[in-house]
C-alpha positions in Angstrom: 0.9 -6.5 2.2 0.9 -10.2 1.7 -1.5 -9.9 -1.3 1.2 -7.7 -3.0 -0.9 -4.6 -2.7 0.6 -1.5 -1.0 -1.0 1.0 1.4 0.6 4.5 1.6 -0.2 6.9 4.4 1.0 8.4 7.7 1.3 5.8 10.4 -0.4 7.3 13.5 -0.4 4.3 15.8 1.1 0.8 15.9 1.4 -2.0 18.5 3.7 -4.9 19.2 1.7 -7.1 16.8 2.3 -4.7 14.0 -1.3 -3.7 13.9 -1.4 -0.1 12.7 -3.5 2.9 11.8 -2.8 4.9 8.7 -4.1 8.4 8.1 -4.7 9.5 4.6 -4.3 6.0 3.3 -4.2 5.1 -0.4 -4.1 1.6 -1.9 -1.8 0.8 -4.8 -1.3 -2.4 -6.9 0.9 -3.2 -9.9 -1.4 -1.0 -12.1 -1.3 2.1 -9.9 -3.7 3.8 -7.5 -6.7 1.6 -6.6 -8.5 3.7 -4.0 -8.2 6.5 -1.4 -9.5 5.5 2.0 -8.6 8.2 4.5 -8.1 6.5 7.8 -7.5 2.7 7.9 -6.7 -0.1 10.4 -4.4 -2.8 9.1 -3.9 -6.1 11.0 -0.2 -6.9 11.5 -0.4 -10.4 10.2 -1.1 -8.9 6.7 2.1 -6.8 6.7 5.2 -7.9 4.9 7.3 -4.8 5.4 7.1 -1.1 6.4 9.0 1.7 4.7 9.6 4.5 7.2 10.7 7.3 4.8 9.1 6.7 1.4 9.9 9.1 -1.4 7.3 8.3 -4.0 4.2 6.1 -4.3 4.3 3.2 -6.7 3.9 4.1 -10.4 2.6 2.0 -13.3 5.5 0.1 -14.8 6.0 -0.6 -18.5 5.4 -4.3 -17.7 2.0 -3.5 -16.1 1.0 -1.4 -19.1 2.0 -4.2 -21.4 0.1 -6.7 -19.3 -3.0 -4.5 -19.7 -2.6 -4.6 -23.5 -2.5 -8.4 -23.5 -6.0 -8.5 -21.9 
């Protein structure tokens, strides 16, 4: 996503404008899991890239843990 967040789920539909529906969607940021939504619709103008065969969802990095300690 353009806001640097990531949504993981199974793409069930997409159109020529890259609008898409995800089933079982979860939102991640640099700190890890933010929320589980179920089914979501994402407007294509917010999409930066799509990974077709992901292996693992994002994990908290050592840097993001250190950033939390600074706050």
